[in-house]
C-alpha positions in Angstrom: 99.1 96.6 105.4 100.2 98.1 108.7 100.5 101.6 107.4 97.9 101.5 104.7 95.0 99.1 105.6 92.8 100.5 102.9 93.3 101.7 99.3 91.2 104.2 97.4 90.2 104.5 93.8 88.3 107.4 92.2 86.1 106.4 89.3 83.6 108.1 87.0 80.2 108.7 88.6 77.8 105.8 88.2 80.3 103.2 87.1 80.0 100.8 90.0 77.6 98.4 88.2 80.0 98.2 85.3 82.9 97.7 87.6 81.1 94.8 89.3 80.3 93.2 86.0 83.7 93.6 84.3 86.2 94.4 87.0 88.3 97.4 87.7 90.0 97.9 84.4 93.0 99.9 83.3 92.6 102.0 80.1 94.3 99.3 78.1 92.1 96.6 79.6 89.0 98.7 78.8 90.1 99.1 75.2 90.6 95.4 75.0 87.0 94.8 76.3 85.5 97.3 73.9 87.6 95.9 71.0 89.2 99.2 70.1 92.3 98.9 68.1 94.3 100.7 65.3 94.7 104.4 65.2 92.0 105.2 67.7 93.7 103.0 70.3 97.1 104.4 69.5 95.9 107.9 70.1 94.1 107.0 73.4 97.0 105.0 74.9 100.0 107.0 73.6 99.3 110.6 74.3 97.8 113.0 76.9 94.0 113.2 77.2 93.1 116.8 77.9 89.5 115.8 78.3 87.7 112.5 79.1 86.8 110.3 76.2 83.6 108.3 75.9 83.8 105.0 74.0 80.9 102.8 72.9 80.1 99.1 72.5 76.9 97.5 71.2 76.8 95.1 74.1 78.5 97.0 76.9 77.2 100.5 76.2 79.2 103.6 76.9 82.3 103.9 79.1 84.4 107.0 80.0 88.2 107.1 79.9 89.2 109.8 82.3 91.2 112.8 81.3 94.8 113.4 82.3 94.5 117.1 83.0 97.2 117.1 85.8 99.9 116.2 83.3 101.6 118.9 81.1 103.4 117.6 78.0 106.1 120.3 78.3 106.7 119.5 82.0 106.7 115.8 81.3 109.4 116.2 78.7 111.6 117.9 81.2 111.2 115.3 84.1 111.2 112.1 82.1 114.3 109.9 82.3 115.3 107.5 79.5 111.7 107.3 78.2 109.5 109.0 75.7 106.2 110.7 76.6 104.4 108.0 74.5 106.1 105.3 76.5 105.1 107.0 79.8 101.4 107.3 78.8 101.4 103.7 77.7 102.9 102.7 81.1 100.2 104.6 83.0 97.3 103.3 80.8 98.4 99.7 81.5 97.7 100.0 85.2 94.9 100.4 87.7 95.8 103.1 90.3 95.0 103.5 94.0 95.7 106.1 96.6 97.0 104.8 99.9 95.5 107.4 102.3 92.2 109.2 102.6 94.1 112.5 102.3 95.4 111.7 98.9 92.0 110.8 97.4 90.5 113.9 99.1 93.2 116.0 97.4 92.1 114.7 94.0 88.4 115.1 94.7 89.1 118.8 95.6 91.4 119.5 92.6 90.1 122.3 90.4 89.4 119.9 87.5 87.2 117.6 89.6 85.8 119.5 92.6 82.6 120.6 91.0 81.6 117.1 89.9 80.4 114.0 91.7 82.5 110.9 91.6 82.4 107.2 92.6 85.0 106.3 95.2 85.9 102.7 96.0 87.5 101.7 99.3 89.4 98.4 99.0 90.9 96.1 101.6 94.7 96.2 101.2 95.2 92.7 102.7 92.8 91.0 100.4 94.2 92.8 97.3 97.7 91.7 98.2 96.7 88.2 99.0 95.2 87.8 95.5 97.3 90.1 93.4 100.6 90.7 95.1 102.7 89.6 92.1 101.1 92.3 89.9 101.4 95.2 92.4 103.9 98.0 91.9 104.5 101.1 94.1 105.4 104.6 93.2 106.9 107.4 95.4 105.3 110.1 93.3 102.0 111.0 91.8 102.8 109.5 88.4 99.8 111.2 86.7 100.7 114.7 87.6 103.4 117.2 86.7 102.1 120.2 88.7 104.0 121.7 91.6 107.6 120.9 90.9 107.3 117.7 88.8 109.5 114.9 90.1 111.9 112.9 87.8 110.2 109.7 86.5 110.8 106.8 84.1 110.6 103.1 83.7 112.0 102.5 87.2 109.4 104.7 89.0 107.2 101.7 89.7 108.9 99.1 91.8 107.5 95.7 92.9 106.9 95.1 96.6 110.1 93.2 97.2 112.3 95.9 95.7 110.6 99.2 96.6 112.9 101.3 98.9 110.3 101.9 101.6 112.7 102.7 104.4 114.7 105.0 102.3 111.7 107.1 101.3 110.4 107.0 104.9 113.7 108.5 106.1 113.6 111.1 103.3 110.1 112.2 104.0 110.0 111.7 107.7 106.8 109.5 107.7 105.7 106.1 106.7 102.5 107.6 105.4 104.5 109.7 102.9 106.9 106.9 101.8 104.5 105.7 99.0 102.3 107.9 96.8 100.6 105.3 94.7 99.8 101.6 94.4 99.2 100.2 90.9 98.0 96.9 89.7 98.9 95.6 86.2 96.1 95.6 83.6 92.9 94.8 85.6 91.3 93.5 88.7 88.5 91.2 87.6 87.5 90.2 91.2 87.3 93.7 92.5 83.8 93.2 94.0 85.3 90.7 96.5 87.9 93.2 97.7 85.7 96.3 98.0 84.7 97.4 101.5 82.7 100.5 100.5 81.5 102.4 97.5 80.5 106.1 97.9 79.1 108.8 95.7 81.2 111.8 96.7 81.7 115.5 95.9 84.8 117.1 97.4 84.8 116.1 101.1 81.1 115.2 101.2 79.7 111.7 101.0 76.4 112.1 99.2 75.5 108.4 99.2 76.8 105.0 100.3 76.2 103.0 97.2 77.6 99.7 98.6 79.1 98.6 101.9 80.3 95.1 102.8 
């Protein structure tokens, strides 16, 4: 909380009303909500998504499951440790992800795959999130959803709970507390996300086009 007072989540444009209604959902939680099972679910959860996928529900309407363009299957095969690619994708799809610094979310907004589009960005209070969901929080020292630029080794032990994450070790290696953690992830879903959100913006690259909500 000292080093990272706020957390940041980039969502599909226009999804704030749905997030308020149903919570901030992992891919797996969204598939649960929409009742998607069988082969369709297996393919969504267990392999790379080169493009975003739109799913539909008679009551809830349409929802977009974001692509995984920053991952290369060939690079993932080389950097995975004691885990299959299918297992890795399932691990990612079971979590809700946050960046811990404005620079990290800005980097994603400016990435080639996303910089020409508008996005919804949520700013969340770290203290409140930990107060309510600490037992379901895990930390990662790497960008787990990317294999570009010298992909780092990864596996089942990449995500560590707060009590076991080697923060000081990574701080010494990287020379800065701000670089000691790359991601914060929450298991499955955050149904009370509205109570934790400080600000919701419509953004394109570095520009804030609209403040959709502010506490």
